[in-house]
N, C-alpha and C positions, 0 to 999 in steps of 0.2 A: 519707364521714365517717358511723362509726358512733356509737353512744350514748357509747363511753369517749372521744372526741374521738380516735381514732386514724384514719387512712383504711385503708379496709379494700379489698382487691384483689378485683375481682369475678372468681370462676372462669368461664371459660368452657367449656361442654359442647361438645365436640367430637363431631360427628355424621359419620357417613359420607355424603357424598351418591350420587346417583345416578353421577356422574361421576367422584368420586374412587373409586367401589367397582369400576369395570370395570377389566378386565385392560389393563395396558400392551400397544400394539400394537406388532406385530414391523416392521410397515412406515409409512411415513410418503408419503401419497399427496399430489401438489399438481397443478394443473392450469396447465398453459402457457397461455402468449398465444395461442397456435395452435388452442388448445380439445385439446389431447392430452395426456394425463396420465402424470405422470412418479412412479414407486414407489421408493420409497430404502430399503433396509432399517436399521431403527431404531438398531441396534447399531453396523453396521460403517460404514455411510454408503453402501456401494456402492448403485449403481442396479440394478434388477431389469429382467430384458428376457426376451421370450419369453412361454413357456407361464407360466411361475411368474407374471407381470405379469397376463397375461389373469386367471388364475385369482384374483388378488388383488383386481382390479377386477371381475369378476364379484360376488365375495364381498362388497363393499362397495356393492353396485348402480349402479355407475358407469357399467359398459356390461352389455348382453345377451350373453348366451355366443354366439361366433360359431358360423356355420353352415358346413356343408362348403364347401370351396375350390372354384375355378373348373374346376380338373383332377379334381377328383373329381365335379363334376355331369356334365361333358362324359364320363367314363369311365361312367357310371351310364346315360345315353342314349345312348351308344353301344354299350353291352351289351345294352339292351333290346331295341331293334329288331332285332337278329341273333340274339336267341333266339327271338322270334318269328316271324321269316321263315324261320328253319330249320325245313323239314319235313322228317318221316324221309323218308329215301327206301326203296322198296320193290322 
């Protein structure tokens, strides 16, 4: 109540908090019971797979960037000894 006998309405100052000022995320990331992650597009609701999913998870810091695959490692190790063992013929 104010001095005039009426009830005054308190005005709230609205300030942006850190969470409110962030951009809305384009993806929704959830962790499955198996420990893996699901990445869902925020607007369309479709699940994201493949390289785009890996990029989102790396950006969020949930996984580390994957290294070279098994086939790539085998190709490098097979090419290295062949190059060393190949002596020039005279």
